[in-house]
C-alpha positions in Angstrom: 43.3 34.0 12.9 39.5 34.1 12.2 37.2 31.5 13.7 36.2 28.9 11.0 32.6 27.6 10.6 33.7 24.2 11.7 35.1 25.7 14.9 31.8 27.6 15.5 29.8 24.4 15.0 32.1 22.5 17.4 31.9 25.2 19.9 28.1 25.2 20.0 28.0 21.4 20.1 30.5 21.3 23.0 28.4 23.8 25.0 25.2 21.9 24.4 26.6 18.4 24.9 28.9 19.2 27.8 32.3 18.1 26.5 34.5 17.6 23.4 32.7 16.2 20.4 34.1 12.7 19.7 33.8 12.9 15.9 35.3 15.2 13.2 33.3 18.1 11.7 33.7 19.5 8.2 31.8 22.6 7.3 30.5 23.6 3.8 33.5 25.9 3.4 36.0 23.1 3.8 37.1 23.9 7.3 37.5 21.0 9.7 38.0 20.3 13.3 38.1 17.2 15.5 40.0 13.9 16.1 42.0 12.6 13.2 40.8 9.3 11.9 37.3 9.7 13.4 34.1 9.5 11.3 33.5 12.9 9.8 30.2 14.8 10.1 29.8 16.9 7.0 27.6 20.0 7.2 26.9 20.5 3.6 25.4 24.0 3.6 24.8 26.9 5.9 21.7 26.7 8.1 21.4 24.3 11.0 17.8 25.3 11.8 16.7 21.7 12.2 18.9 21.3 15.2 17.7 24.6 16.7 14.0 23.6 16.3 14.6 19.9 17.1 17.8 19.6 19.2 19.1 16.1 19.7 18.4 12.8 18.0 15.4 14.0 15.8 17.1 17.1 14.5 20.3 15.2 13.6 18.3 12.5 11.9 16.3 14.9 9.8 19.4 16.8 8.9 20.9 13.5 7.5 17.6 12.6 5.7 17.4 15.9 3.9 21.1 16.1 3.0 22.0 19.0 5.3 24.3 16.6 7.1 26.2 13.6 5.8 28.8 11.3 7.2 32.2 10.3 5.8 33.5 7.0 7.1 31.6 4.4 9.2 28.2 5.9 10.3 27.8 3.1 12.8 31.2 3.9 14.4 30.3 7.6 14.6 26.9 6.9 16.3 28.5 4.5 18.7 31.2 7.1 19.6 28.6 9.8 20.3 26.4 7.4 22.4 29.3 6.1 24.4 30.4 9.7 25.2 27.0 10.9 26.2 26.1 7.8 28.2 29.0 7.8 30.6 32.1 9.2 29.0 33.4 12.6 28.3 30.0 14.2 27.6 28.4 14.2 31.0 25.8 17.0 31.0 25.1 20.3 29.2 27.1 23.3 30.5 24.9 26.0 29.1 24.8 29.1 31.3 22.8 32.3 31.0 26.1 34.0 30.2 26.5 31.7 27.2 23.3 32.9 25.6 24.6 35.9 23.6 27.6 33.9 22.4 25.5 31.0 21.2 23.0 33.3 19.5 25.8 35.1 17.7 27.3 31.8 16.6 23.9 30.5 15.4 23.3 33.7 13.5 26.7 33.4 11.7 26.0 29.7 10.9 22.6 30.6 9.4 20.8 28.5 12.1 18.1 31.1 13.0 14.8 31.5 11.2 11.6 29.7 10.7 11.1 26.0 11.4 12.2 24.2 8.2 9.7 21.9 6.5 9.6 18.3 7.7 10.6 15.5 5.2 7.4 14.2 3.7 7.4 10.6 5.0 6.7 10.9 8.7 3.7 9.2 10.2 0.6 11.3 10.5 -1.8 9.7 13.1 -4.8 11.1 14.8 -7.0 10.2 17.7 -6.0 8.6 21.0 -3.3 6.0 21.0 -4.1 2.4 20.3 -7.6 2.9 19.0 -8.3 0.4 16.3 -8.3 3.1 13.6 -5.0 4.6 14.8 -3.4 1.2 15.2 -4.4 0.3 11.6 -2.8 3.6 10.3 0.4 3.0 12.4 0.8 -0.6 11.0 0.1 0.6 7.4 2.8 3.3 7.8 5.5 0.8 8.6 4.5 -2.5 6.9 2.8 -1.2 3.7 5.9 0.5 2.4 6.6 -1.9 -0.4 6.4 -5.7 -0.4 9.2 -5.7 -3.1 11.4 -3.7 -0.7 10.8 -6.2 2.2 11.4 -9.2 -0.1 14.8 -7.6 -1.1 15.7 -6.8 2.5 14.5 -9.9 4.3 15.2 -12.7 1.8 13.3 -15.9 1.1 12.0 -16.4 4.6 10.4 -13.0 4.8 10.9 -13.1 8.5 11.0 -9.6 9.9 12.1 -10.4 13.4 15.2 -11.4 15.4 16.9 -14.4 13.8 18.7 -17.2 15.8 22.4 -17.4 14.8 23.3 -21.0 15.9 26.5 -20.7 13.8 27.6 -17.2 15.1 27.3 -13.7 13.8 28.6 -14.6 10.3 26.0 -17.3 9.6 23.8 -16.9 6.6 20.7 -14.8 7.5 18.3 -17.2 5.8 19.7 -20.1 7.8 19.5 -18.1 11.0 15.9 -17.2 10.4 15.0 -20.8 9.7 16.8 -21.7 12.9 14.5 -19.2 14.7 11.4 -20.7 13.1 12.5 -24.2 14.2 13.4 -23.0 17.7 9.9 -21.6 18.0 8.1 -24.6 16.6 10.2 -26.9 18.9 9.4 -25.0 22.0 5.7 -25.2 21.2 5.9 -28.9 20.5 4.2 -28.6 17.2 3.4 -31.7 15.3 0.9 -32.9 12.6 -2.7 -31.9 13.2 -2.2 -29.4 16.0 -4.0 -26.0 15.7 -1.7 -23.0 15.8 -2.6 -19.3 15.9 0.0 -16.6 15.0 -1.2 -13.1 16.1 0.6 -10.5 14.0 1.7 -13.0 11.4 3.7 -10.6 9.2 4.5 -12.0 5.8 3.6 -15.5 6.9 7.0 -17.0 7.6 6.0 -18.9 10.8 2.6 -20.1 9.7 3.9 -21.4 6.4 7.0 -23.0 8.1 4.9 -24.7 10.8 2.4 -26.1 8.3 5.0 -27.3 5.8 7.6 -28.7 8.2 5.5 -29.6 11.3 2.2 -30.5 9.8 0.1 -27.9 11.7 -3.1 -26.3 10.8 -2.1 -22.7 11.2 -4.1 -19.4 11.3 -2.4 -16.0 10.9 -3.9 -12.7 11.9 -2.6 -9.4 10.5 -3.8 -5.8 10.5 -1.8 -4.9 7.3 -3.6 -5.2 4.0 -0.3 -5.5 2.1 0.7 -8.4 4.3 -2.7 -10.1 4.0 -2.5 -9.9 0.2 1.1 -11.2 0.2 0.4 -14.1 2.6 -2.7 -15.2 0.7 -0.7 -15.5 -2.5 2.3 -17.1 -0.6 0.0 -19.8 0.9 -1.6 -20.5 -2.5 1.7 -20.7 -4.3 3.1 -23.1 -1.7 0.0 -25.4 -2.0 -0.8 -24.9 1.7 -4.4 -23.6 1.4 -5.7 -26.7 3.2 -3.5 -26.1 6.2 -2.9 -22.3 6.4 -5.5 -19.5 6.7 -4.8 -15.8 7.0 -7.2 -13.2 8.4 -7.2 -9.5 8.0 -8.3 -8.5 11.5 -7.5 -6.6 14.7 -6.3 -8.8 17.5 -9.0 -7.4 19.7 -11.5 -9.3 17.6 -10.4 -12.3 19.5 -11.5 -10.9 22.9 -13.4 -13.7 24.7 -11.3 -16.4 23.0 -12.8 -19.0 20.7 -15.3 -21.8 21.1 -13.9 -24.8 22.8 -14.1 -26.9 19.7 -11.9 -24.3 17.9 -9.4 -23.7 20.7 -5.8 -23.7 19.7 -3.0 -26.0 20.8 -0.4 -23.2 20.4 -0.5 -19.4 20.0 2.5 -17.2 19.0 3.1 -13.5 18.9 6.5 -12.7 17.3 7.4 -9.0 17.9 3.8 -7.8 17.7 3.4 -7.0 21.4 5.5 -3.8 21.0 2.6 -2.4 18.9 -0.1 -3.1 21.6 0.6 -0.4 24.1 1.0 -0.6 27.8 -2.7 0.1 28.6 -3.9 -2.5 26.2 -1.4 -5.2 27.1 -3.5 -6.9 29.8 -6.2 -7.4 27.2 -3.7 -8.8 24.8 -2.3 -11.2 27.4 -5.8 -12.4 28.3 -6.5 -13.1 24.6 -3.3 -15.3 24.5 -4.7 -17.2 27.4 -8.3 -17.5 26.2 -7.6 -18.8 22.6 -5.7 -21.8 24.0 -7.1 -25.1 25.1 -6.0 -26.2 28.6 -2.5 -27.5 28.3 -1.9 -25.4 25.2 1.3 -23.3 24.8 2.0 -19.7 24.1 5.2 -18.2 22.8 5.8 -14.4 22.8 8.9 -13.0 21.2 9.2 -9.4 22.2 11.6 -6.4 22.5 12.1 -4.8 25.8 13.6 -1.7 27.5 14.6 -1.1 31.1 14.0 2.2 32.9 11.4 4.9 32.0 12.0 5.2 28.3 9.5 2.9 26.6 9.3 4.1 23.0 11.6 3.5 20.1 12.9 7.1 20.3 11.9 10.3 18.5 13.3 9.2 15.1 11.9 5.7 15.1 8.5 6.8 16.3 8.3 9.6 13.7 9.6 7.8 10.7 9.5 4.0 11.3 7.1 2.6 14.0 4.8 5.1 15.5 3.2 4.4 18.9 5.8 1.6 19.6 5.9 0.7 23.3 8.5 -1.5 25.0 8.5 -2.5 28.6 10.9 -4.3 30.9 10.9 -8.0 30.5 9.7 -8.5 34.1 6.6 -6.4 33.4 5.7 -8.5 30.4 6.2 -11.7 32.3 4.0 -10.4 35.2 1.2 -9.4 32.8 1.2 -12.8 31.1 1.1 -14.5 34.6 -1.7 -12.2 35.7 -3.7 -13.3 32.6 -3.6 -16.9 33.9 -0.6 -18.2 31.9 2.2 -20.1 33.5 5.6 -18.8 32.3 7.9 -21.7 31.8 11.0 -20.2 30.2 12.5 -16.8 29.2 15.2 -17.0 26.6 17.3 -13.8 25.9 18.2 -13.2 22.3 19.6 -9.7 22.6 23.0 -10.3 20.8 21.2 -12.1 18.0 19.2 -9.0 17.2 22.3 -6.9 16.8 23.6 -9.6 14.3 20.2 -9.6 12.6 20.2 -5.8 12.1 23.8 -5.9 10.8 22.8 -8.6 8.3 19.8 -6.5 7.0 22.1 -3.5 6.8 24.6 -5.4 4.6 21.8 -6.3 2.2 20.7 -2.6 2.2 24.1 -1.3 1.4 25.0 -4.0 -1.1 21.7 -3.4 -3.0 21.4 0.4 -2.3 20.5 1.4 -5.9 17.7 -1.1 -6.0 16.4 0.1 -2.6 16.4 3.7 -3.8 14.5 2.7 -7.0 11.9 0.9 -4.9 11.4 3.4 -2.1 13.2 6.7 -3.0 16.4 8.1 -1.6 14.7 9.5 1.5 13.3 6.2 2.6 16.6 4.4 1.9 18.4 6.9 4.2 15.7 6.4 6.9 16.2 2.6 6.8 20.0 3.0 6.9 19.7 5.1 10.1 17.1 2.8 11.5 19.1 -0.4 11.1 22.3 1.1 12.3 20.7 2.7 15.3 18.6 -0.3 16.1 21.6 -2.7 15.9 23.6 -0.4 18.3 20.8 -0.4 20.8 20.9 -4.1 21.1 24.7 -4.4 21.0 24.9 -1.8 23.8 22.2 -3.3 25.9 19.8 -0.4 25.6 17.2 -2.8 24.2 16.6 -6.5 24.6 14.5 -9.2 23.0 13.3 -12.4 24.6 11.3 -15.5 23.8 8.8 -16.1 26.6 7.3 -19.6 26.7 4.1 -20.1 28.6 1.2 -22.4 28.9 -2.4 -22.5 29.9 -2.7 -24.9 32.9 -5.7 -27.2 33.1 -8.1 -27.3 36.0 -5.7 -29.4 38.1 -2.9 -27.0 37.4 -0.9 -29.2 35.1 1.0 -27.6 32.3 0.8 -30.6 30.0 4.5 -30.1 29.3 6.3 -32.2 31.8 9.2 -30.8 33.9 11.5 -28.5 31.9 15.1 -29.6 31.4 17.7 -26.9 30.9 15.3 -24.2 29.7 12.6 -24.8 27.2 13.4 -28.4 26.4 10.4 -30.5 27.7 8.4 -33.6 27.0 
């Protein structure tokens, strides 16, 4: 019996991955192979050159984005099965030997996988210059956050909070309720009350500064590097009647180097999932800014994603198509840098499971309103975000990434935190 195209694809994959492929494969000629009932990877046409030129995560992702590959069944389940197998299950290590070379080349030739590098999809980030220069950071932020305010309004809902929510009612809680719970959690840890000055570095679409001003009476200032976000927040503040209490600045965080005059020092400073865009080399400067903008006794809250081990980026797919120059470090490294900047770390609150639930909630919106998303961003961007939310959710669920709220303060000259002794975590006087 002749070898089918599905068998050829599976044979190459098994050699490269080092074991049986945990999903089903269907080739363009209708041939299939793999476990019954498993999610099915559909190879829609001859030519797997993307995987030859970019083997692994990026080649698979680009094949899906361009329609060379598709998935029948639960895409999340399929990605989870592959990750579990490669991390410590049946797929332990590649088994390619020199003797395998002719066989693999012949299989690739028959599958139409040899030839010139195929063109890249047209939405990847194009950045120039050294990492984390002001110009490059501005371009990286624009690539991710200036996609379409209408798209983000659809995806994020009324709060416009693009960060990990806090599901006090469990994973099935309404997303808007969970985001408001996160905003209240943050404001509570900072001890915000009427009249206090609050600075939010990387304010996004203004969810925290507007919430703090409206519900806690603060005078809040937001800083963003995104023109689209600046325009959105300016209108949001005006529409909410908060112009006397909320100010937004279009600026680079490094413009705050040296702090602020004593009379303008802040009672609280926040950075909600902005530190991942700073870069490891620049982080000590960022941490020092958090310290210097505060009055003695003022509080800082940093909500930030983390990774353990040597892998610090978001991965080839995310860094190419979603968040270029992203950098995550172990939580201990962040705590150390904040302490070295002169801040006293008072509490670290892990929210890892909550981010998996947040990504799933965003994904449900994306799938439910798929046609609207496509009309706003195009089919290619819609597929990018589907992969991004599924893959990101799995990374938190499987403990490959974490996210934490770090509460710190700037002690006064006598070493007092101004908070009183903590009781059971962040709760304090």
